[in-house]
Wavefront OBJ file of the C-alpha trace (Angstrom):
o trace
v 2.477 2.420 8.938
v 3.098 4.993 6.806
v 2.604 4.655 2.930
v 3.170 0.886 3.410
v 6.095 1.267 5.237
v 6.111 -0.795 8.409
v 6.886 1.918 11.155
v 8.302 1.009 14.597
v 5.666 3.681 15.995
v 3.163 1.972 14.486
v 4.024 -1.517 16.318
v 4.357 0.254 19.514
v 1.351 1.777 19.336
v -0.450 -1.626 18.135
v 1.433 -3.618 21.407
v 0.101 -0.715 23.607
v -3.186 -1.398 22.499
v -3.343 -5.343 22.595
v -1.533 -5.135 25.740
v -4.109 -2.789 27.301
v -7.230 -4.763 26.152
v -5.555 -8.448 26.072
v -8.362 -9.871 28.503
v -11.050 -8.407 26.536
v -9.521 -9.835 23.733
v -9.328 -13.292 24.514
v -12.605 -12.941 26.000
v -13.804 -12.259 22.316
v -11.809 -15.020 20.996
v -13.277 -17.500 23.797
v -16.778 -16.354 22.673
v -16.656 -17.072 19.236
v -14.983 -20.487 19.793
v -13.278 -21.374 16.431
v -11.886 -17.967 15.857
v -7.974 -17.098 15.509
v -6.635 -14.753 18.112
v -5.303 -12.156 15.547
v -9.005 -11.716 14.464
v -10.493 -11.501 17.695
v -8.106 -8.724 18.079
v -9.066 -7.223 15.203
v -12.930 -7.676 15.626
v -12.517 -6.030 19.487
v -10.481 -3.187 17.691
v -13.378 -2.652 15.255
v -16.124 -2.505 18.154
v -14.256 0.028 20.716
v -13.400 3.562 20.028
v -10.906 3.538 22.579
v -7.714 3.452 19.882
v -8.180 7.048 19.002
v -4.267 7.638 18.304
v -3.859 4.253 16.065
v -5.982 3.936 12.709
v -6.569 0.822 10.509
v -6.815 2.603 7.132
v -5.476 0.348 4.661
v -5.549 -3.534 4.008
v -1.549 -3.466 4.918
v -2.594 -1.737 8.274
v -5.130 -4.421 9.123
v -2.438 -6.970 7.822
v 0.444 -5.705 10.159
v -2.292 -5.174 13.145
v -2.630 -9.021 12.773
v 0.446 -10.134 12.436
v 1.989 -8.260 15.591
v -1.050 -9.796 17.413
v -0.176 -12.794 16.599
v 3.208 -12.072 17.671
v 1.956 -10.692 21.275
v -0.187 -13.705 22.269
v 2.374 -16.054 21.339
v 5.422 -14.557 22.555
v 4.113 -12.019 25.576
v 1.230 -13.289 26.782
v 1.533 -15.683 29.846
v -2.110 -15.700 30.973
l 1 2 3 4 5 6 7 8 9 10 11 12 13 14 15 16 17 18 19 20 21 22 23 24 25 26 27 28 29 30 31 32 33 34 35 36 37 38 39 40 41 42 43 44 45 46 47 48 49 50 51 52 53 54 55 56 57 58 59 60 61 62 63 64 65 66 67 68 69 70 71 72 73 74 75 76 77 78 79
């Protein structure tokens, strides 16, 4: 996101990150029991340093990342 404006570039980077790490994110959600997948994705993001091209610098970035994560795991992730 740039200055609070949703950008396709941000969403693509988030989708790439989620796709690349989906099995780890799902394992994080499973290990924590009653945590939703978006929170698990954010938790995993915060514990890794493999996302140099995408920074969550504001609350709006975090909210958008979680929104993209919810959509990704509900629409694109079958496993």
